[in-house]
Backbone as a chain_set.jsonl record, in Angstrom:
{"seq": "MDHYSSDDLPLRSLIQHPRQKRSVARVHAILDGAVAVLLSSGTAGFNTNKVAAVSQVPVGSIYQYFPNKQALLSGVLERGVLHSKALMWAVLEQGRGHPLRVTVEVGLGGLVDLLLPHRSLIAALMGGAAFVGPESALESLETILTDLARAWLEGNGHHDLDRSALYVTLRGGIFTFVKWIIEQPRHVPREEFLKSLSAHVADGLERAVL", "coords": {"N": [[-283.734, -139.49, 23.668], [-286.213, -140.883, 22.593], [-287.103, -144.583, 22.252], [-287.941, -145.538, 18.52], [-290.259, -147.587, 16.785], [-291.034, -150.078, 13.618], [-293.746, -149.693, 14.019], [-294.461, -147.343, 14.728], [-294.375, -145.683, 13.343], [-295.714, -143.196, 11.386], [-299.078, -143.24, 9.518], [-300.839, -141.891, 8.432], [-299.806, -139.556, 7.36], [-297.815, -140.123, 5.758], [-296.018, -140.395, 2.369], [-295.468, -142.636, 0.767], [-294.88, -146.054, 2.911], [-292.197, -146.802, 4.086], [-290.353, -150.018, 4.549], [-288.252, -151.426, 4.576], [-285.509, -152.066, 6.917], [-283.612, -149.795, 6.949], [-284.846, -148.161, 5.836], [-287.218, -147.485, 7.218], [-285.481, -146.572, 9.64], [-284.995, -143.714, 8.098], [-287.026, -142.642, 8.015], [-287.912, -142.047, 10.417], [-285.287, -140.428, 11.308], [-285.88, -138.024, 10.209], [-288.182, -137.324, 11.21], [-287.345, -136.666, 13.704], [-285.316, -134.793, 12.774], [-287.027, -132.983, 12.26], [-287.832, -132.24, 14.29], [-286.34, -131.513, 15.822], [-285.671, -128.99, 14.525], [-288.079, -127.528, 14.939], [-288.332, -127.054, 17.443], [-286.024, -125.104, 18.144], [-286.421, -123.158, 15.996], [-289.553, -122.83, 16.036], [-292.569, -122.549, 14.17], [-292.231, -120.362, 12.317], [-289.552, -120.75, 11.073], [-289.551, -122.946, 10.12], [-288.868, -125.322, 7.941], [-288.606, -127.21, 5.318], [-284.995, -127.909, 4.063], [-283.937, -126.904, 6.31], [-284.291, -129.324, 8.024], [-283.65, -130.907, 6.698], [-280.987, -130.723, 7.082], [-280.606, -130.829, 9.325], [-280.913, -133.682, 9.829], [-279.634, -134.364, 8.516], [-280.258, -136.337, 6.072], [-280.708, -136.094, 2.354], [-283.013, -133.452, 0.83], [-285.069, -134.479, -1.201], [-285.554, -137.253, -0.68], [-287.082, -136.748, 1.619], [-288.739, -135.379, 0.706], [-289.737, -137.826, -0.99], [-291.202, -139.149, 1.127], [-293.127, -137.232, 2.669], [-295.242, -135.38, 1.661], [-295.377, -132.28, 1.678], [-295.064, -129.582, 4.068], [-296.907, -129.223, 5.68], [-297.514, -131.885, 6.068], [-295.66, -133.078, 7.023], [-294.828, -132.098, 9.763], [-297.595, -132.897, 10.676], [-297.087, -135.68, 10.686], [-294.894, -135.891, 12.512], [-296.468, -135.378, 15.1], [-297.96, -137.18, 14.872], [-296.713, -139.902, 14.937], [-295.519, -139.591, 17.514], [-298.558, -139.63, 18.701], [-298.623, -142.558, 18.365], [-296.698, -144.125, 19.242], [-296.688, -143.562, 22.291], [-299.269, -144.809, 22.004], [-299.703, -147.771, 23.616], [-299.09, -147.099, 25.725], [-301.09, -145.338, 26.663], [-303.315, -147.532, 27.357], [-302.786, -149.097, 28.675], [-302.357, -147.286, 31.521], [-305.904, -146.621, 31.258], [-306.579, -149.215, 31.35], [-305.995, -149.602, 34.45], [-307.962, -148.47, 35.938], [-310.134, -150.414, 35.556], [-313.401, -151.667, 36.254], [-313.673, -149.979, 38.23], [-315.739, -147.308, 38.473], [-317.303, -145.201, 35.613], [-316.557, -142.405, 35.444], [-314.17, -142.375, 37.556], [-312.09, -144.048, 36.23], [-311.867, -142.379, 33.473], [-310.872, -140.143, 34.346], [-308.12, -140.747, 35.374], [-307.289, -142.114, 32.886], [-307.256, -139.282, 31.592], [-305.229, -138.132, 34.079], [-303.565, -139.696, 33.272], [-302.714, -139.258, 30.506], [-302.342, -137.169, 30.891], [-299.721, -136.258, 32.119], [-297.648, -137.374, 30.03], [-298.356, -135.875, 27.657], [-297.448, -133.33, 28.938], [-294.38, -133.009, 29.829], [-293.787, -131.903, 26.518], [-294.742, -129.709, 26.18], [-294.097, -127.764, 24.7], [-293.241, -128.027, 21.703], [-295.52, -129.769, 21.145], [-296.89, -127.271, 20.879], [-295.888, -125.359, 19.209], [-296.217, -127.228, 16.973], [-298.765, -126.765, 16.238], [-299.252, -124.56, 16.405], [-298.535, -124.193, 13.433], [-299.124, -126.727, 11.652], [-302.4, -127.854, 9.977], [-305.4, -127.624, 11.898], [-307.743, -128.798, 12.372], [-309.426, -131.666, 9.807], [-309.278, -133.854, 7.193], [-306.015, -134.854, 7.654], [-305.16, -132.906, 9.204], [-303.247, -132.223, 12.442], [-303.88, -133.493, 14.624], [-305.709, -135.858, 13.779], [-304.369, -138.019, 14.316], [-304.695, -138.769, 17.052], [-307.058, -137.773, 17.432], [-308.866, -140.267, 16.634], [-307.325, -142.689, 17.603], [-307.992, -142.107, 20.385], [-310.628, -142.43, 20.074], [-310.967, -145.154, 19.242], [-309.612, -146.432, 20.883], [-311.48, -145.344, 23.384], [-313.638, -146.688, 22.415], [-313.223, -149.558, 22.401], [-312.583, -150.056, 24.81], [-315.366, -149.455, 26.297], [-316.384, -151.428, 24.63], [-315.426, -153.48, 25.763], [-316.34, -153.415, 28.19], [-319.098, -154.582, 27.964], [-320.16, -152.865, 26.304], [-321.854, -152.463, 23.297], [-323.721, -151.611, 21.799], [-323.181, -148.282, 19.932], [-323.811, -144.639, 20.502], [-322.567, -143.703, 17.779], [-322.807, -140.705, 16.838], [-322.872, -139.201, 19.614], [-320.51, -139.682, 20.636], [-318.67, -138.895, 18.576], [-318.909, -135.836, 19.908], [-318.647, -136.095, 22.473], [-315.84, -136.881, 21.975], [-314.073, -135.281, 20.539], [-314.548, -132.758, 21.266], [-313.797, -133.177, 23.703], [-310.679, -133.407, 23.041], [-310.188, -131.163, 22.542], [-310.536, -128.723, 24.485], [-308.5, -130.015, 25.949], [-305.98, -129.852, 24.084], [-305.714, -127.08, 24.1], [-305.823, -127.228, 26.916], [-303.003, -127.985, 27.601], [-301.056, -126.705, 26.333], [-301.856, -123.796, 27.008], [-301.245, -124.082, 30.052], [-303.447, -122.792, 32.167], [-303.407, -120.587, 35.246], [-305.717, -120.362, 35.945], [-307.031, -122.419, 35.959], [-305.935, -125.145, 38.166], [-304.113, -128.483, 37.588], [-305.298, -130.725, 38.979], [-307.959, -129.749, 39.123], [-309.062, -129.327, 36.539], [-308.746, -131.635, 35.595], [-310.789, -133.01, 37.298], [-313.197, -131.673, 35.878], [-312.7, -131.762, 33.203], [-313.081, -134.937, 33.16], [-315.451, -135.229, 34.055], [-317.139, -134.421, 31.805], [-316.153, -135.714, 29.954], [-316.997, -138.682, 30.965], [-320.235, -138.371, 30.665], [-321.233, -137.937, 28.381], [-319.63, -140.402, 27.056], [-321.09, -142.025, 28.895], [-323.98, -141.292, 27.995], [-323.6, -141.557, 25.17], [-323.803, -144.632, 25.117], [-325.647, -146.836, 24.126]], "CA": [[-284.86, -139.193, 22.887], [-287.204, -142.118, 22.481], [-287.087, -144.901, 20.376], [-289.003, -145.766, 17.503], [-289.705, -148.892, 15.561], [-291.837, -149.435, 12.312], [-295.138, -149.729, 14.762], [-295.099, -145.102, 15.587], [-294.754, -144.844, 12.166], [-297.404, -142.155, 11.223], [-299.77, -143.595, 9.207], [-302.073, -140.391, 7.572], [-299.151, -138.479, 6.962], [-296.589, -140.327, 4.141], [-296.514, -140.888, 0.888], [-295.26, -144.016, 0.752], [-294.743, -146.743, 3.881], [-291.313, -147.727, 4.412], [-290.541, -151.769, 4.426], [-286.889, -152.339, 4.581], [-284.909, -151.29, 7.766], [-282.661, -149.119, 6.682], [-285.839, -146.729, 5.019], [-287.313, -146.505, 8.586], [-284.521, -145.663, 10.259], [-285.069, -143.234, 7.477], [-287.994, -141.6, 7.863], [-287.191, -141.932, 11.939], [-284.377, -139.441, 11.222], [-286.457, -137.118, 9.35], [-289.189, -136.947, 12.044], [-286.351, -136.953, 14.873], [-284.678, -133.449, 12.323], [-288.407, -131.964, 12.177], [-288.455, -131.93, 15.804], [-285.077, -130.681, 16.647], [-286.094, -127.502, 14.287], [-289.228, -127.359, 15.378], [-287.656, -126.726, 18.925], [-284.924, -124.474, 17.978], [-287.13, -122.269, 15.394], [-290.492, -122.773, 15.129], [-293.189, -122.943, 12.575], [-292.104, -119.291, 10.792], [-288.217, -120.704, 10.596], [-289.818, -124.26, 9.66], [-288.677, -125.484, 6.604], [-287.477, -129.054, 4.367], [-283.715, -127.335, 3.945], [-283.483, -127.222, 8.284], [-284.628, -130.509, 8.943], [-282.659, -131.799, 6.186], [-279.964, -130.37, 7.126], [-280.323, -131.372, 10.901], [-281.06, -135.444, 9.877], [-278.559, -135.421, 7.132], [-281.137, -136.679, 4.893], [-280.604, -135.182, 1.229], [-284.527, -133.404, 0.723], [-285.397, -135.019, -2.102], [-285.884, -138.47, 0.223], [-288.161, -136.056, 1.905], [-290.23, -135.493, -0.319], [-290.222, -138.848, -1.379], [-292.244, -139.989, 2.338], [-293.998, -136.85, 3.09], [-295.18, -134.972, 0.354], [-295.335, -130.909, 2.215], [-294.018, -129.266, 5.347], [-298.033, -129.471, 6.672], [-297.884, -133.618, 6.162], [-294.147, -133.419, 8.107], [-295.86, -131.121, 10.698], [-298.669, -133.894, 11.281], [-295.732, -136.704, 11.062], [-293.893, -135.327, 14.43], [-297.907, -135.732, 16.516], [-298.934, -138.861, 14.846], [-295.669, -140.739, 15.354], [-295.702, -139.05, 19.006], [-299.926, -140.432, 19.65], [-298.633, -143.522, 18.013], [-296.034, -144.32, 20.15], [-298.317, -143.702, 23.576], [-300.593, -145.48, 22.347], [-299.913, -149.092, 24.223], [-299.189, -146.67, 27.185], [-302.505, -145.064, 26.907], [-304.345, -148.476, 27.053], [-302.636, -149.619, 29.79], [-302.962, -146.038, 32.288], [-306.822, -147.265, 31.16], [-306.787, -150.578, 32.062], [-305.911, -149.356, 35.448], [-309.59, -147.827, 36.134], [-311.383, -151.472, 35.184], [-313.663, -152.304, 37.08], [-314.07, -148.204, 38.504], [-316.856, -146.027, 37.839], [-316.479, -144.7, 34.485], [-315.494, -140.896, 36.281], [-312.409, -142.262, 38.331], [-311.681, -144.282, 34.774], [-311.7, -141.579, 32.723], [-310.13, -139.63, 34.975], [-306.962, -142.135, 35.862], [-306.323, -142.179, 31.684], [-306.629, -138.482, 31.086], [-304.227, -137.966, 33.947], [-301.972, -140.375, 32.247], [-302.043, -138.807, 28.911], [-301.451, -135.414, 31.354], [-298.008, -136.944, 32.193], [-297.373, -138.28, 28.949], [-297.846, -134.954, 27.008], [-297.16, -131.995, 29.06], [-293.469, -133.017, 28.801], [-294.033, -131.511, 25.011], [-295.781, -129.115, 25.794], [-293.383, -126.627, 23.127], [-293.589, -128.96, 20.55], [-297.355, -129.747, 20.707], [-298.205, -125.678, 20.249], [-295.17, -125.396, 17.651], [-297.214, -127.723, 15.818], [-300.741, -126.604, 16.572], [-298.878, -123.423, 15.11], [-297.674, -124.501, 11.897], [-300.429, -127.704, 11.101], [-303.719, -127.96, 10.198], [-305.551, -128.089, 13.088], [-308.549, -129.495, 11.509], [-309.65, -132.315, 8.556], [-308.576, -135.378, 7.144], [-304.792, -133.739, 7.367], [-304.156, -132.099, 10.531], [-302.028, -132.331, 13.466], [-305.234, -133.91, 15.618], [-306.637, -136.589, 13.334], [-304.319, -139.66, 14.775], [-304.937, -138.555, 18.07], [-308.537, -138.007, 17.403], [-308.522, -142.086, 15.379], [-306.659, -143.431, 18.792], [-308.907, -141.782, 21.373], [-311.776, -142.656, 19.446], [-310.608, -146.391, 18.632], [-309.507, -147.047, 22.64], [-312.867, -145.711, 24.472], [-314.759, -147.695, 21.696], [-312.379, -151.013, 22.757], [-312.981, -150.538, 26.163], [-316.583, -149.43, 26.131], [-317.064, -152.797, 24.172], [-314.411, -154.473, 26.696], [-317.015, -153.832, 28.943], [-319.93, -154.784, 27.377], [-321.899, -152.213, 25.173], [-321.565, -152.925, 21.783], [-324.299, -150.523, 20.972], [-322.37, -146.792, 20.642], [-323.783, -143.361, 19.783], [-321.372, -142.316, 17.297], [-322.61, -139.278, 16.669], [-322.187, -139.052, 21.044], [-319.127, -139.956, 20.706], [-317.756, -138.029, 17.943], [-319.074, -135.044, 19.812], [-317.08, -135.876, 23.451], [-314.109, -137.003, 22.426], [-313.367, -134.415, 19.668], [-314.331, -131.528, 22.121], [-312.644, -133.22, 25.046], [-309.854, -133.17, 22.575], [-309.763, -129.431, 21.74], [-310.016, -128.607, 25.396], [-307.342, -131.088, 26.946], [-304.839, -129.316, 24.099], [-305.891, -125.701, 24.194], [-304.772, -126.866, 28.268], [-302.296, -128.371, 27.869], [-300.565, -125.554, 25.276], [-301.866, -122.899, 27.893], [-301.199, -124.056, 31.334], [-304.138, -121.614, 32.92], [-303.306, -120.514, 36.144], [-306.879, -120.059, 37.081], [-307.498, -123.862, 36.195], [-305.212, -126.241, 37.829], [-304.199, -129.403, 36.886], [-306.678, -130.962, 39.481], [-309.644, -129.27, 39.125], [-308.81, -129.72, 35.006], [-308.718, -133.502, 35.463], [-312.47, -133.258, 37.911], [-314.164, -131.364, 35.451], [-313.243, -132.896, 32.239], [-313.357, -136.44, 33.39], [-317.333, -135.374, 34.056], [-317.546, -133.761, 31.043], [-316.325, -136.843, 29.066], [-317.422, -139.739, 31.084], [-321.439, -137.85, 31.351], [-321.181, -138.0, 27.227], [-319.446, -141.519, 26.96], [-323.132, -142.351, 29.081], [-324.949, -140.852, 26.797], [-322.993, -142.448, 24.405], [-324.001, -146.428, 25.498], [-327.178, -146.973, 23.706]], "C": [[-285.358, -140.745, 22.761], [-286.772, -142.969, 21.085], [-287.805, -145.315, 19.942], [-288.776, -146.915, 17.181], [-291.329, -148.513, 14.463], [-293.075, -149.07, 13.109], [-295.635, -148.18, 15.007], [-294.832, -144.677, 14.324], [-295.922, -144.52, 11.613], [-298.086, -143.065, 9.795], [-300.319, -142.629, 7.534], [-301.066, -139.548, 6.334], [-297.861, -139.186, 5.276], [-296.836, -140.684, 2.714], [-296.403, -142.348, 0.835], [-294.51, -144.613, 2.469], [-293.927, -147.259, 4.02], [-291.513, -149.426, 4.388], [-289.518, -151.722, 5.121], [-286.522, -151.493, 5.822], [-283.924, -150.167, 8.39], [-283.962, -147.818, 6.688], [-286.602, -146.492, 6.479], [-286.991, -146.126, 9.254], [-284.704, -144.211, 10.058], [-285.415, -141.769, 8.217], [-288.036, -141.418, 9.755], [-286.632, -140.194, 11.935], [-284.612, -138.41, 10.647], [-287.527, -137.012, 10.455], [-288.279, -135.937, 13.707], [-285.676, -134.925, 14.11], [-285.762, -132.554, 12.685], [-288.497, -131.48, 14.026], [-287.72, -130.812, 16.102], [-285.314, -129.093, 15.946], [-287.426, -126.624, 14.52], [-289.598, -125.879, 16.776], [-286.873, -125.253, 19.215], [-285.689, -122.724, 17.199], [-287.856, -121.577, 14.756], [-290.746, -122.932, 13.884], [-292.589, -121.621, 11.625], [-290.863, -119.88, 10.913], [-288.593, -122.009, 10.299], [-289.227, -124.371, 8.128], [-287.897, -126.633, 6.022], [-286.396, -129.414, 4.213], [-282.942, -127.611, 5.407], [-283.62, -128.834, 8.577], [-283.799, -131.715, 7.751], [-281.318, -131.969, 6.018], [-279.219, -130.952, 9.001], [-280.24, -133.59, 10.922], [-280.731, -135.747, 8.596], [-279.648, -136.354, 6.194], [-281.38, -135.681, 3.533], [-282.243, -134.597, 0.715], [-285.025, -133.634, -0.053], [-286.127, -136.303, -1.014], [-286.787, -137.609, 1.179], [-289.182, -135.608, 2.272], [-290.569, -136.496, -0.716], [-291.021, -139.843, -0.209], [-293.598, -138.863, 2.264], [-294.151, -135.207, 1.413], [-295.509, -132.642, 0.267], [-294.725, -130.96, 3.347], [-294.986, -129.164, 6.257], [-297.876, -131.072, 7.279], [-296.696, -133.835, 7.374], [-294.652, -132.992, 9.653], [-296.25, -132.68, 11.235], [-297.405, -135.32, 11.681], [-295.709, -136.745, 12.044], [-295.303, -135.931, 15.104], [-297.874, -136.936, 16.062], [-297.808, -139.889, 15.31], [-296.215, -140.576, 17.028], [-297.296, -140.117, 19.671], [-299.513, -141.854, 19.348], [-297.795, -144.562, 19.199], [-296.909, -144.313, 21.615], [-298.803, -144.093, 23.319], [-301.095, -146.537, 23.649], [-299.889, -148.165, 25.984], [-300.419, -145.912, 27.422], [-303.846, -145.757, 27.894], [-303.628, -149.054, 28.602], [-302.629, -148.627, 31.206], [-305.145, -146.778, 32.21], [-307.124, -148.219, 31.571], [-307.276, -150.177, 33.286], [-307.476, -148.951, 36.312], [-310.903, -149.438, 35.595], [-311.399, -151.477, 36.152], [-314.489, -151.031, 38.526], [-315.261, -147.675, 38.501], [-316.302, -145.05, 36.582], [-315.975, -143.312, 34.723], [-314.419, -141.169, 36.624], [-311.83, -143.001, 36.857], [-310.834, -143.24, 33.795], [-310.624, -140.984, 33.187], [-308.623, -139.898, 35.38], [-306.767, -141.749, 34.375], [-306.29, -140.417, 31.072], [-305.517, -137.773, 32.587], [-302.899, -138.313, 33.604], [-301.55, -139.641, 30.985], [-302.016, -137.078, 29.617], [-299.714, -135.59, 30.907], [-297.226, -137.143, 30.746], [-296.997, -136.671, 27.609], [-296.936, -133.642, 27.225], [-295.109, -132.074, 29.37], [-292.902, -132.131, 27.684], [-294.788, -130.945, 24.774], [-295.536, -128.249, 24.796], [-293.359, -127.019, 22.188], [-295.165, -128.98, 19.92], [-297.364, -127.878, 20.265], [-296.966, -125.48, 19.521], [-295.973, -126.178, 16.358], [-298.265, -127.174, 15.922], [-300.325, -124.998, 15.861], [-298.518, -123.35, 13.503], [-298.912, -125.196, 11.25], [-301.803, -127.431, 11.282], [-304.75, -128.472, 11.938], [-306.841, -128.953, 13.009], [-308.722, -130.116, 9.802], [-308.419, -133.456, 8.675], [-306.908, -135.843, 7.303], [-304.189, -133.394, 8.596], [-304.105, -132.754, 12.024], [-302.888, -133.684, 14.229], [-305.301, -135.257, 15.363], [-306.006, -138.231, 13.955], [-304.57, -139.857, 15.962], [-306.487, -138.935, 17.977], [-308.777, -139.666, 17.143], [-308.364, -142.554, 16.713], [-307.392, -143.502, 19.407], [-310.015, -142.597, 21.056], [-311.493, -144.591, 19.763], [-310.83, -146.866, 20.233], [-310.827, -146.717, 23.832], [-313.691, -146.361, 23.499], [-314.574, -148.971, 22.454], [-312.819, -151.044, 24.08], [-313.94, -150.075, 26.809], [-317.466, -151.368, 25.471], [-316.549, -154.073, 25.555], [-315.581, -154.361, 27.355], [-318.877, -153.942, 28.601], [-321.325, -154.05, 26.877], [-320.969, -151.673, 24.421], [-321.842, -151.995, 21.055], [-323.997, -148.711, 21.122], [-323.326, -145.741, 20.026], [-323.491, -142.777, 18.857], [-321.3, -141.036, 17.148], [-322.315, -138.423, 18.599], [-321.141, -139.281, 21.169], [-318.225, -139.023, 20.452], [-317.823, -136.565, 19.661], [-317.976, -134.537, 21.322], [-316.259, -135.959, 23.513], [-313.638, -135.9, 21.03], [-313.669, -132.663, 20.744], [-313.536, -131.698, 22.881], [-310.74, -132.716, 24.472], [-309.11, -132.027, 22.815], [-309.383, -129.249, 22.911], [-309.189, -128.9, 26.174], [-306.379, -130.338, 25.907], [-304.627, -128.31, 24.031], [-305.094, -125.882, 25.995], [-303.795, -126.959, 28.151], [-300.878, -127.001, 27.376], [-300.804, -124.158, 26.035], [-300.974, -122.519, 28.997], [-301.299, -123.034, 32.048], [-303.593, -121.121, 34.466], [-304.32, -120.634, 36.559], [-307.585, -121.115, 37.01], [-305.938, -124.87, 36.293], [-305.363, -127.336, 37.851], [-305.374, -130.094, 37.773], [-307.482, -130.722, 39.35], [-309.461, -128.975, 37.282], [-309.526, -131.125, 34.727], [-310.006, -133.349, 35.849], [-313.126, -132.534, 37.024], [-314.41, -131.869, 34.313], [-313.658, -133.963, 31.519], [-314.818, -136.649, 33.621], [-317.565, -135.189, 33.233], [-317.565, -135.078, 29.471], [-316.869, -137.617, 29.673], [-319.32, -139.531, 30.918], [-321.288, -138.311, 29.264], [-320.317, -139.421, 26.454], [-320.571, -142.575, 27.667], [-324.016, -142.905, 28.012], [-324.734, -141.459, 25.287], [-323.688, -144.214, 24.228], [-325.964, -146.266, 25.419], [-327.981, -148.385, 24.792]], "O": [[-284.553, -141.665, 22.899], [-286.428, -142.712, 19.932], [-288.713, -145.7, 20.679], [-287.67, -147.455, 17.158], [-292.156, -147.603, 14.404], [-293.504, -147.956, 12.809], [-296.761, -147.822, 15.352], [-294.974, -143.489, 14.033], [-296.898, -145.234, 11.383], [-297.22, -143.535, 9.058], [-300.205, -142.718, 6.312], [-301.27, -139.142, 5.19], [-297.412, -138.684, 4.245], [-297.819, -141.198, 2.181], [-297.377, -143.099, 0.871], [-293.791, -143.868, 3.135], [-294.161, -148.458, 4.178], [-292.598, -149.989, 4.241], [-289.637, -151.946, 6.325], [-287.027, -150.376, 5.944], [-283.593, -149.8, 9.517], [-283.958, -146.809, 7.393], [-286.604, -145.339, 6.911], [-287.635, -145.289, 9.887], [-284.68, -143.406, 10.988], [-284.89, -140.738, 8.638], [-288.268, -140.268, 10.128], [-287.195, -139.172, 12.326], [-283.653, -137.664, 10.445], [-287.696, -135.795, 10.382], [-288.617, -134.97, 14.389], [-285.639, -133.971, 14.888], [-285.562, -131.514, 13.312], [-289.108, -130.608, 14.643], [-288.043, -129.679, 16.457], [-285.177, -128.096, 16.654], [-287.663, -125.432, 14.325], [-290.253, -124.862, 17.004], [-287.043, -124.502, 20.175], [-285.552, -121.588, 17.653], [-287.78, -120.695, 13.901], [-290.057, -123.221, 12.906], [-292.472, -121.751, 10.406], [-290.445, -118.731, 10.772], [-287.504, -122.552, 10.114], [-289.225, -123.433, 7.331], [-286.718, -126.889, 6.267], [-286.121, -130.612, 4.145], [-281.892, -128.206, 5.649], [-282.924, -129.381, 9.432], [-283.495, -132.896, 7.917], [-280.638, -132.743, 5.343], [-278.145, -131.244, 9.527], [-279.736, -134.404, 11.696], [-281.073, -136.637, 7.817], [-279.053, -137.276, 5.637], [-282.092, -134.679, 3.594], [-282.81, -135.492, 0.089], [-286.013, -132.9, -0.036], [-287.284, -136.123, -0.634], [-287.53, -138.488, 1.615], [-289.992, -135.439, 3.184], [-291.774, -136.54, -0.968], [-291.394, -140.989, -0.46], [-294.739, -139.212, 1.959], [-293.427, -134.536, 0.678], [-295.732, -131.937, -0.718], [-294.032, -131.889, 3.763], [-294.677, -129.033, 7.441], [-298.029, -131.444, 8.442], [-296.802, -134.555, 8.367], [-294.767, -133.829, 10.548], [-295.56, -133.431, 11.925], [-297.057, -135.712, 12.794], [-296.388, -137.527, 12.709], [-295.186, -137.024, 15.659], [-297.751, -137.85, 16.876], [-298.159, -140.73, 16.138], [-297.071, -141.259, 17.59], [-297.304, -140.937, 20.59], [-300.069, -142.62, 20.134], [-298.273, -145.512, 19.818], [-297.76, -145.175, 21.834], [-299.598, -144.304, 24.235], [-302.091, -146.465, 24.369], [-300.459, -148.492, 27.024], [-300.773, -145.894, 28.601], [-304.726, -145.278, 28.609], [-304.374, -149.377, 29.527], [-302.954, -149.3, 32.184], [-305.554, -147.37, 33.209], [-308.107, -148.218, 32.312], [-308.478, -150.213, 33.548], [-307.723, -149.426, 37.421], [-312.115, -149.384, 35.383], [-310.506, -151.395, 36.995], [-315.393, -151.196, 39.344], [-315.77, -148.774, 38.722], [-315.27, -144.379, 36.546], [-314.911, -143.03, 34.173], [-313.484, -140.473, 36.227], [-310.962, -142.303, 36.333], [-309.647, -143.25, 33.469], [-309.518, -141.14, 32.669], [-308.019, -138.891, 35.751], [-305.92, -140.857, 34.343], [-305.453, -140.148, 30.21], [-304.899, -136.78, 32.202], [-301.789, -137.782, 33.583], [-300.413, -139.465, 30.547], [-301.741, -136.056, 28.988], [-298.946, -135.276, 29.998], [-296.01, -136.952, 30.718], [-295.97, -136.44, 26.97], [-296.16, -133.062, 26.466], [-294.53, -131.036, 29.049], [-291.774, -131.648, 27.776], [-295.549, -131.036, 23.81], [-296.428, -127.888, 24.028], [-293.503, -126.11, 21.371], [-295.733, -128.543, 18.919], [-297.944, -127.481, 19.255], [-297.576, -125.348, 18.46], [-296.216, -125.806, 15.21], [-298.765, -127.534, 14.855], [-300.985, -124.432, 14.99], [-298.308, -122.419, 12.726], [-299.659, -124.585, 10.486], [-302.352, -126.96, 12.279], [-304.635, -129.419, 12.716], [-306.842, -129.93, 13.758], [-308.373, -129.485, 8.804], [-307.477, -133.797, 9.39], [-306.565, -137.009, 7.106], [-303.019, -133.545, 8.949], [-304.839, -133.609, 12.52], [-302.355, -134.792, 14.296], [-305.065, -136.034, 16.287], [-306.674, -139.258, 14.071], [-304.73, -141.034, 16.285], [-307.025, -139.992, 18.307], [-308.838, -140.118, 18.286], [-309.449, -142.928, 17.16], [-307.93, -144.604, 19.517], [-310.32, -143.492, 21.844], [-312.075, -145.063, 20.739], [-311.805, -147.443, 20.714], [-311.137, -147.428, 24.788], [-314.772, -146.636, 24.02], [-315.507, -149.479, 23.076], [-313.424, -152.033, 24.495], [-313.762, -150.099, 28.027], [-318.456, -152.046, 25.744], [-317.104, -155.063, 26.033], [-316.2, -155.412, 27.188], [-319.694, -153.226, 29.179], [-322.54, -154.247, 26.902], [-319.972, -150.958, 24.525], [-321.187, -151.464, 20.158], [-324.4, -148.0, 22.042], [-323.672, -146.029, 18.88], [-323.819, -141.604, 18.677], [-320.315, -140.301, 17.229], [-321.718, -137.361, 18.773], [-320.731, -138.917, 22.271], [-317.404, -138.453, 21.171], [-316.822, -136.459, 20.37], [-317.178, -133.618, 21.503], [-315.524, -135.56, 24.416], [-312.459, -136.063, 20.717], [-312.911, -131.693, 20.741], [-312.608, -130.915, 23.085], [-309.896, -132.061, 25.083], [-307.937, -131.852, 23.145], [-308.178, -129.413, 23.104], [-308.985, -128.185, 27.155], [-305.503, -129.866, 26.632], [-303.438, -128.029, 23.883], [-304.202, -125.142, 26.409], [-303.178, -125.98, 28.572], [-299.992, -126.592, 28.127], [-299.983, -123.286, 25.749], [-300.285, -121.512, 29.165], [-300.396, -122.359, 32.543], [-303.125, -122.223, 34.753], [-304.313, -121.06, 37.714], [-308.622, -121.201, 37.666], [-305.166, -125.232, 35.405], [-306.507, -127.731, 38.08], [-306.489, -130.024, 37.255], [-308.258, -131.673, 39.436], [-310.104, -127.962, 37.008], [-310.431, -131.518, 33.991], [-310.765, -133.5, 34.891], [-314.284, -132.707, 37.405], [-315.494, -132.335, 33.963], [-314.143, -134.194, 30.412], [-315.41, -137.721, 33.495], [-318.662, -135.729, 33.092], [-318.347, -135.285, 28.543], [-317.915, -137.716, 29.031], [-319.895, -140.611, 31.054], [-321.262, -139.54, 29.202], [-320.392, -139.454, 25.226], [-320.885, -143.661, 27.179], [-324.467, -143.927, 27.496], [-325.616, -141.74, 24.476], [-323.949, -144.74, 23.146], [-326.916, -145.887, 26.102], [-329.169, -148.675, 24.646]]}, "num_chains": 1, "name": "protein.A"}
């Protein structure tokens, strides 16, 4: 099991943000329980009573932090994304000084390595949580990748960005990326997928630079 800290607590999904160490541990226990239930029962059998039993946390405590099971599902993905943020940035930094397309391919390859082992969990999450909207399961991933892209571009001297182009490029890329992770289509092998998506994203980022 991954070691999570207060920095990995989901921000969008929580009703209140725990401050004490014990409360932080309780929220992570709830999320760990949610993961276990998702993997064993899928979204069809997912409910807070099962999460409470697995996590050994009262149902009332779950609702103290998460308003409903959709928020709990979103919290699972958000925690995973936040936990991976530093790793994604480190992978992206490896491409500094190289052509943008190469950098993007390195970053996407690292993201594949991070998420592919959790394919079953991601598929379960996408089946039970909202796919779009401010409380969607992908909102934190979209926000973090947008922040990473903006920080990387600004770090390379590009401070004036076309926000519309950045939005379309990243949202479209994220949808395609997650769909490929879940489906693993045989006719689109990993290396070909990375090259095609990297070219698409790099072209979009170049258009986003004013």
